[in-house]
C-alpha positions as CSV (number, residue, x, y, z in Angstrom):
1,M,138.2,92.0,100.8
2,N,136.1,88.9,102.2
3,N,133.1,89.7,104.3
4,N,134.7,89.4,107.8
5,N,137.2,91.5,107.2
6,R,134.9,94.2,105.7
7,S,133.0,93.7,108.9
8,L,135.8,94.2,111.2
9,T,137.0,97.3,109.0
10,A,133.6,98.7,109.5
11,S,134.0,98.2,113.4
12,L,137.3,99.9,113.3
13,A,136.0,102.7,111.3
14,A,133.4,103.1,113.9
15,L,135.9,103.9,116.4
16,F,138.0,106.6,114.1
17,G,134.8,108.0,112.6
18,V,135.9,111.6,112.7
19,A,139.1,110.9,111.3
20,F,137.6,109.1,108.5
21,L,134.9,111.5,107.5
22,L,137.9,114.3,107.5
23,L,140.0,112.0,105.2
24,V,136.8,111.5,102.6
25,A,136.0,115.4,102.8
26,S,139.9,115.7,101.5
27,C,140.0,113.3,98.9
28,G,136.7,114.2,97.4
29,V,135.4,110.5,97.5
30,G,131.5,110.2,97.0
31,S,131.7,113.5,94.9
32,G,132.7,110.8,92.1
33,G,136.7,111.2,93.2
34,T,136.3,114.9,91.2
35,G,136.2,117.0,94.4
36,M,133.2,118.7,92.9
37,P,130.3,119.2,95.3
38,K,126.7,117.5,93.7
39,S,123.3,118.2,94.1
40,G,120.5,116.0,95.4
41,A,117.2,115.6,96.8
42,Q,115.5,113.0,99.2
43,G,112.0,113.2,99.8
44,T,108.5,111.9,98.8
45,V,106.6,112.3,95.6
46,N,104.0,114.5,95.8
47,G,103.1,115.0,92.1
48,F,104.3,114.8,88.5
49,G,104.9,117.1,85.6
50,S,107.8,115.8,85.5
51,V,108.6,114.2,89.1
52,I,107.6,116.4,92.0
53,V,109.2,115.8,95.2
54,D,108.2,117.5,98.1
55,G,106.9,120.5,96.0
56,V,109.8,120.9,93.9
57,R,109.8,119.8,90.4
58,Y,112.7,117.7,88.9
59,D,113.2,116.9,84.8
60,D,113.0,113.1,84.9
61,T,112.9,112.8,81.1
62,Q,116.4,111.9,80.3
63,V,117.1,109.2,82.7
64,P,115.7,105.9,83.9
65,T,114.0,105.5,87.2
66,L,115.5,102.8,89.2
67,R,115.1,100.4,92.0
68,E,117.5,97.8,93.9
69,D,115.2,94.8,94.9
70,Q,118.5,92.4,95.2
71,P,121.8,93.4,96.4
72,G,123.6,94.9,93.7
73,V,121.1,94.7,91.0
74,E,119.0,98.0,89.7
75,T,116.0,97.4,87.9
76,Q,114.1,100.0,85.8
77,T,110.6,100.7,87.5
78,A,108.1,103.9,87.5
79,S,107.7,106.2,90.8
80,V,104.2,106.8,91.9
81,L,102.5,109.1,94.7
82,G,103.9,108.6,98.0
83,D,107.1,106.9,96.9
84,N,110.2,107.8,98.8
85,L,112.9,108.9,95.9
86,E,116.5,110.1,95.6
87,V,117.4,112.4,92.6
88,E,120.8,113.6,91.6
89,H,120.4,116.9,89.5
90,T,121.9,119.7,87.8
91,D,121.7,123.3,89.2
92,A,118.9,123.6,86.4
93,G,116.7,120.8,88.1
94,V,117.5,118.3,85.2
95,A,117.7,114.7,87.1
96,T,120.8,112.8,86.2
97,R,120.0,110.0,88.4
98,V,116.6,109.1,89.9
99,R,116.3,106.3,92.4
100,V,113.0,104.9,94.2
101,D,113.9,103.9,97.7
102,A,111.0,101.7,99.8
103,A,111.9,101.4,103.6
104,L,110.1,98.2,104.1
105,V,109.3,95.1,102.3
106,G,107.8,92.0,103.9
107,P,105.0,90.6,105.9
108,V,102.9,92.4,108.5
109,S,103.2,90.5,111.5
110,S,100.6,92.5,113.5
111,V,98.2,95.2,113.3
112,G,97.5,97.5,116.5
113,A,95.6,100.7,116.8
114,P,94.0,102.3,114.4
115,G,96.7,102.8,111.6
116,T,99.5,101.0,113.3
117,F,101.1,97.9,112.0
118,V,104.1,95.9,112.9
119,V,106.5,94.8,109.7
120,L,109.8,93.1,110.1
121,G,110.0,94.5,113.8
122,Q,109.3,98.1,112.9
123,T,106.1,100.1,114.2
124,V,104.7,101.4,111.1
125,V,102.0,104.4,111.4
126,A,99.8,106.0,109.1
127,N,99.5,109.4,108.6
128,S,96.2,111.6,108.0
129,D,97.7,114.9,109.0
130,A,99.3,117.0,106.4
131,A,100.8,119.2,108.8
132,R,102.9,116.4,110.0
133,G,103.9,114.8,106.7
134,P,102.5,113.3,103.4
135,V,99.1,111.9,103.9
136,T,99.7,108.0,103.4
137,Q,98.8,106.6,100.1
138,F,97.2,103.2,99.8
139,S,98.0,100.9,96.8
140,G,97.9,97.2,95.6
141,G,93.9,97.1,96.2
142,Y,94.0,98.7,99.9
143,T,91.7,101.2,100.3
144,G,93.0,102.8,103.7
145,S,94.3,101.6,107.0
146,T,91.6,99.3,107.6
147,S,92.2,97.2,104.6
148,V,95.7,96.3,106.0
149,T,95.9,92.8,107.9
150,A,98.3,90.6,109.6
151,G,99.9,88.3,106.9
152,D,99.8,90.5,104.1
153,A,102.8,90.9,102.3
154,V,103.5,94.6,101.8
155,E,105.8,97.4,100.4
156,I,106.3,100.7,102.7
157,H,107.6,104.0,101.8
158,G,108.1,106.1,105.0
159,L,110.0,108.5,106.9
160,I,111.9,107.4,110.0
161,V,110.6,109.4,113.0
162,R,112.9,109.5,116.5
163,Q,110.8,108.5,119.1
164,G,112.7,108.6,122.7
165,S,115.8,106.2,122.0
166,G,113.6,104.6,119.2
167,F,111.6,105.4,116.1
168,T,108.9,104.4,113.9
169,I,108.4,104.6,110.4
170,Q,105.6,107.1,109.0
171,A,104.4,105.8,106.1
172,T,103.9,107.7,102.8
173,R,102.7,104.7,100.7
174,I,101.4,101.5,101.9
175,G,101.2,98.9,99.0
176,R,100.0,95.2,99.4
177,L,102.0,92.9,97.3
178,T,100.7,89.5,95.8
179,T,103.5,87.7,97.2
180,L,106.6,88.4,99.2
181,P,109.8,88.7,96.5
182,P,113.1,86.9,97.1
183,Y,114.6,89.6,99.1
184,L,113.0,91.3,102.2
185,K,114.3,95.0,103.0
186,A,114.3,96.8,106.1
187,T,115.4,100.5,107.2
188,G,115.9,102.3,110.4
189,L,118.5,103.2,113.0
190,V,121.3,100.6,114.0
191,S,121.1,100.0,117.6
192,A,122.9,97.2,119.9
193,L,125.7,97.1,117.3
194,A,127.9,94.0,118.2
195,I,130.4,91.8,116.2
196,G,128.4,90.3,113.3
197,G,125.2,91.8,113.9
198,F,122.9,94.6,115.0
199,N,119.0,95.4,115.6
200,L,116.7,97.7,114.0
201,G,114.0,98.1,116.3
202,D,112.9,94.9,117.1
203,L,114.3,93.2,114.2
204,G,117.7,91.1,114.7
205,V,120.1,91.4,111.9
206,D,122.5,89.0,111.4
207,S,125.3,91.0,109.2
208,S,128.4,88.5,109.4
209,T,128.5,87.5,106.1
210,A,126.8,90.6,104.3
211,T,128.2,92.9,102.2
212,L,128.6,96.5,103.5
213,V,128.3,99.1,100.9
214,P,129.4,101.8,99.9
215,Q,132.7,100.5,100.5
216,G,134.1,102.4,103.5
217,G,130.8,103.1,105.0
218,L,130.3,103.7,108.8
219,L,128.2,101.1,110.3
220,A,127.8,102.6,114.1
221,N,125.1,102.6,116.3
222,G,122.4,105.6,115.4
223,A,123.5,104.8,111.7
224,V,120.7,105.0,109.1
225,V,121.1,101.4,107.1
226,S,118.9,99.8,104.4
227,V,119.0,95.8,104.9
228,L,118.3,93.5,102.0
229,A,118.0,89.7,103.3
230,P,116.4,86.6,101.7
231,S,112.8,86.0,102.5
232,A,113.8,82.4,103.4
233,S,116.2,83.7,106.1
234,L,113.1,85.3,108.1
235,T,113.0,83.3,111.4
236,T,111.8,84.2,115.2
237,S,113.9,84.0,117.9
238,A,112.2,84.7,121.3
239,G,109.2,86.2,120.1
240,A,111.2,88.5,118.1
241,P,112.1,88.5,114.2
242,R,115.7,87.9,112.9
243,I,116.9,88.1,109.3
244,V,120.4,86.9,107.8
245,A,121.5,90.2,105.6
246,A,123.0,89.8,102.5
247,Q,123.6,93.6,102.0
248,V,123.7,96.4,104.4
249,R,123.7,99.8,102.8
250,V,124.8,102.8,105.0
251,K,122.6,105.7,103.7
252,K,123.7,109.2,103.8
253,V,122.2,112.3,102.2
254,G,125.4,113.6,100.7
255,Y,129.1,113.8,101.0
256,A,130.8,117.4,102.5
257,G,130.2,120.3,100.3
258,D,127.2,118.9,98.4
259,L,124.2,120.6,98.1
260,V,121.0,118.6,99.3
261,S,117.6,118.9,99.9
262,I,116.2,116.6,102.4
263,S,112.6,116.4,104.1
264,G,111.4,114.6,107.3
265,V,109.6,115.4,110.5
266,I,111.4,117.5,113.2
267,A,112.6,115.5,116.1
268,N,115.0,116.6,118.9
269,L,114.5,120.2,118.4
270,D,116.8,122.4,120.3
271,T,116.5,125.9,120.3
272,A,119.8,126.6,122.3
273,T,122.0,124.9,120.0
274,T,119.7,125.9,116.8
275,R,119.5,121.8,115.8
276,F,117.3,119.3,115.1
277,E,116.8,115.8,113.6
278,L,115.4,114.7,110.1
279,G,115.1,110.8,110.0
280,G,118.6,110.5,111.7
281,V,120.3,113.3,109.9
282,S,121.3,116.2,112.3
283,V,120.4,119.6,111.0
284,L,122.0,122.8,111.8
285,Y,119.3,125.7,111.3
286,A,121.3,128.9,112.5
287,G,121.1,131.5,109.8
288,A,118.6,129.6,107.9
289,S,115.4,131.4,106.5
290,I,112.4,129.7,107.6
291,S,109.4,130.3,105.0
292,P,106.6,130.8,105.1
293,A,107.6,134.2,107.1
294,G,106.7,134.0,110.2
295,S,106.4,130.4,110.8
296,S,108.0,128.6,113.6
297,L,109.6,125.3,113.9
298,A,108.1,122.6,116.3
299,T,108.8,118.7,117.0
300,G,106.6,116.9,114.9
301,R,106.3,119.4,111.8
302,Y,107.3,118.2,108.3
303,V,109.8,120.4,106.5
304,R,111.8,120.7,103.6
305,V,115.6,121.6,104.2
306,S,118.3,122.7,101.6
307,G,121.7,123.0,102.4
308,V,125.0,122.1,102.4
309,V,126.5,118.4,103.8
310,A,129.1,119.1,106.5
311,T,132.1,117.0,107.3
312,D,130.4,115.1,109.9
313,G,127.7,114.3,107.7
314,S,125.2,116.8,109.6
315,V,123.4,119.6,107.0
316,Q,124.0,123.2,107.4
317,A,120.6,124.5,106.4
318,S,120.2,127.8,104.0
319,T,116.3,127.4,104.2
320,V,113.6,125.3,105.8
321,T,110.5,125.5,104.6
322,M,107.0,124.1,105.9
323,R,105.1,121.3,104.3
324,D,101.9,121.8,105.5
325,G,99.5,121.5,102.8
326,V,98.6,125.1,103.4
327,S,101.9,127.2,102.2
328,E,102.2,124.6,99.4
329,P,99.9,122.3,97.5
330,E,100.0,118.7,99.2
331,G,99.6,117.3,95.7
332,E,100.1,118.9,92.5
333,L,99.8,117.1,88.8
334,H,100.3,118.4,85.1
335,G,98.9,116.3,82.2
336,N,96.1,115.1,80.6
337,I,93.0,113.8,81.7
338,I,92.5,110.1,81.3
339,G,89.2,108.0,82.1
340,Y,87.1,110.9,82.8
341,A,83.8,110.2,84.2
342,A,81.4,113.4,84.2
343,A,78.7,111.8,86.7
344,T,81.6,112.1,89.3
345,K,83.9,114.5,88.2
346,T,86.8,112.0,88.7
347,F,89.5,110.9,86.3
348,S,93.5,110.1,86.6
349,V,96.2,112.2,85.8
350,R,99.9,110.5,85.3
351,G,98.4,107.7,86.6
352,V,97.0,109.3,90.0
353,A,93.4,109.3,90.8
354,V,91.7,112.7,90.7
355,D,88.7,113.5,92.6
356,A,87.4,116.9,91.3
357,S,83.7,116.9,92.5
358,A,84.4,120.0,94.6
359,A,87.1,121.6,92.5
360,T,87.3,125.2,91.2
361,L,87.8,125.4,87.8
362,E,90.1,127.9,86.2
363,S,90.4,128.9,82.2
364,C,88.3,125.5,81.3
365,P,86.2,125.1,78.0
366,V,82.4,126.1,78.6
367,G,81.5,122.8,79.1
368,G,84.1,122.0,81.7
369,L,86.4,119.2,82.0
370,A,86.5,116.6,79.1
371,E,88.9,113.5,78.2
372,G,92.0,114.4,77.0
373,L,92.5,118.0,78.3
374,Y,95.7,118.9,79.5
375,V,95.2,120.2,83.1
376,E,97.4,121.5,86.2
377,V,95.7,119.8,89.4
378,E,96.4,121.2,93.0
379,G,94.9,119.9,96.2
380,A,94.9,117.6,99.2
381,L,96.2,114.2,99.4
382,G,93.2,111.6,100.1
383,S,94.4,107.9,100.8
384,T,94.5,106.8,97.2
385,G,95.0,110.0,95.0
386,V,94.4,113.6,94.8
387,V,91.3,115.7,96.1
388,A,91.3,118.6,93.7
389,R,90.9,122.3,95.1
390,K,91.8,123.7,91.8
391,V,91.7,122.4,88.3
392,H,93.5,124.8,86.2
393,C,92.9,123.9,82.1
394,E,96.1,124.9,79.8
395,G,97.2,123.9,76.8
396,E,100.2,121.4,76.0
397,A,103.5,123.2,76.3
398,A,106.6,122.4,74.2
399,G,108.5,119.6,76.2
400,S,105.6,118.8,78.8
401,T,104.9,115.0,79.3
402,V,101.7,114.2,77.6
403,E,99.6,111.1,77.8
404,R,98.0,109.3,75.1
405,T,95.9,105.8,75.1
406,G,95.2,103.8,72.0
407,I,95.8,100.5,70.1
408,A,99.5,99.8,69.3
409,S,100.3,98.5,65.7
410,A,103.2,98.7,62.9
411,V,105.7,97.8,65.7
412,D,109.1,97.9,64.5
413,T,111.6,96.9,66.9
414,A,114.9,97.6,64.5
415,A,113.4,101.1,64.5
416,T,112.1,101.1,68.1
417,S,109.0,102.5,66.9
418,F,105.1,101.9,66.4
419,V,101.9,103.5,65.7
420,L,99.3,104.4,68.4
421,T,95.7,104.8,67.0
422,P,93.5,106.4,69.7
423,S,90.0,105.6,69.8
424,S,88.9,109.4,68.5
425,A,92.1,111.2,66.9
426,A,94.4,110.4,64.2
427,P,97.3,107.9,64.6
428,I,100.4,108.8,66.4
429,S,103.9,107.9,65.5
430,V,105.8,106.9,68.9
431,H,109.2,106.2,69.4
432,W,110.8,104.5,72.6
433,T,114.4,104.6,73.7
434,A,116.9,102.8,75.9
435,T,115.4,104.6,79.1
436,T,111.8,103.9,78.2
437,Y,110.1,101.9,80.8
438,F,107.6,99.1,79.6
439,K,105.0,97.9,82.5
440,A,103.0,95.0,81.7
441,V,104.1,94.7,78.0
442,T,107.2,94.5,76.2
443,P,107.8,95.4,72.7
444,A,107.6,92.0,71.2
445,T,104.3,91.8,72.8
446,L,102.9,95.3,72.1
447,A,101.0,94.7,68.6
448,G,97.4,94.8,69.0
449,K,97.4,96.0,72.5
450,R,95.7,98.8,74.1
451,V,98.1,101.1,75.9
452,E,98.8,104.6,77.6
453,I,101.7,106.4,76.7
454,Q,103.3,109.3,78.8
455,G,106.3,111.1,76.9
456,T,107.2,114.2,75.1
457,L,105.6,115.1,71.5
458,A,107.6,117.0,69.2
459,N,107.3,117.3,65.3
460,G,104.4,114.9,65.3
461,V,106.4,112.2,67.0
462,L,105.5,110.8,70.7
463,T,108.8,109.8,72.6
464,A,107.7,107.6,75.3
465,Q,109.1,107.7,78.6
466,Q,106.3,104.8,79.6
467,V,104.4,102.3,78.0
468,E,101.9,100.7,80.0
469,L,99.3,98.1,79.2
470,N,96.1,99.7,79.4
């Protein structure tokens, strides 16, 4: 089907949306054609051990973490604190697919009130209140909202928050890029839909030659979409930015019958109909348990919803959990202490900066914290990591993700193995697999490099999930 016909099909589908959704449900499309429900989660990374999404742990050791930076092309990456993540998983919480999904990639056109920016016509707001969502993480050299300046190239992860008839992007992570990538990205709620185009906030999108995915997706006003467009297509018309889309992805939380967990900021709360909205998704909470007990729903509160997708794309909630930094930790890390500075009691765990200067220590050695100790960290989110309230020292449990640093040698690309020699410990045999992520280094350039390994240790062999130049 050519693109023009696809656009026409999408417009017709918008008119007959209810009938189409019923057909999808009856045929089992989207459940892999099997008719079997899937389990999935969409939310914000708030820790590691394996990966923790809005307080729920998923074992991500068996699959690569992927991202789509250009149409139809997924590349391997590693998730970081504040990323938006989509996880498909088994009932036991073992991930079968993990995908990082940024909301915006583009230039900062203007900086407004403190913590407010405009990127590709979308208003972006940084957040410092845990009751309203994950505290915004800053990376790429940024230390806070005052670091962001007009003209910067940025990648923003965030939540769509309805504001009247429009919306804002509440940032969970703002990272500075060295330069704009080949493709820009914009996510939001469709408005002013017409043949060949629509708006996302103040951004005009020319979709006349775009590929619409997934095939059969419904492009309609109010739909949540993610657009990829060549950087060179960005222009300004009548003072507003405009892009020519190469791909328009209609986003959905799942298909009818799927078990899902989604997180977001409550908007359009209607106690009469027991409904509210999370980022463009309608949630029916009649009969749902609210956690912690005695909590009340309110507009602007950040929640995690678990439930079943209905035929109209809404979610029938079974539980609604407040994510406010009180009932559950804002940040949670499990791993080895790396780069411990005794004077400041700062270090990193799983690549996340930790400030433990005011933390309570539990079950730790008489001498306190030290390099290499395996710990559980709970605390608040600062702008660039976790401010620990508690550090619990514990042994490395079987199957847990551990970290080791040292010099790589004896690299054998045929056997996919090498030897890691730490500065003050015995050499370790390291094995990599097809899903191992190499960051800033490759197997061909590994020899002689100082690297940090994350992986699982069994029978004296460290199976690497990530190998990073240190």
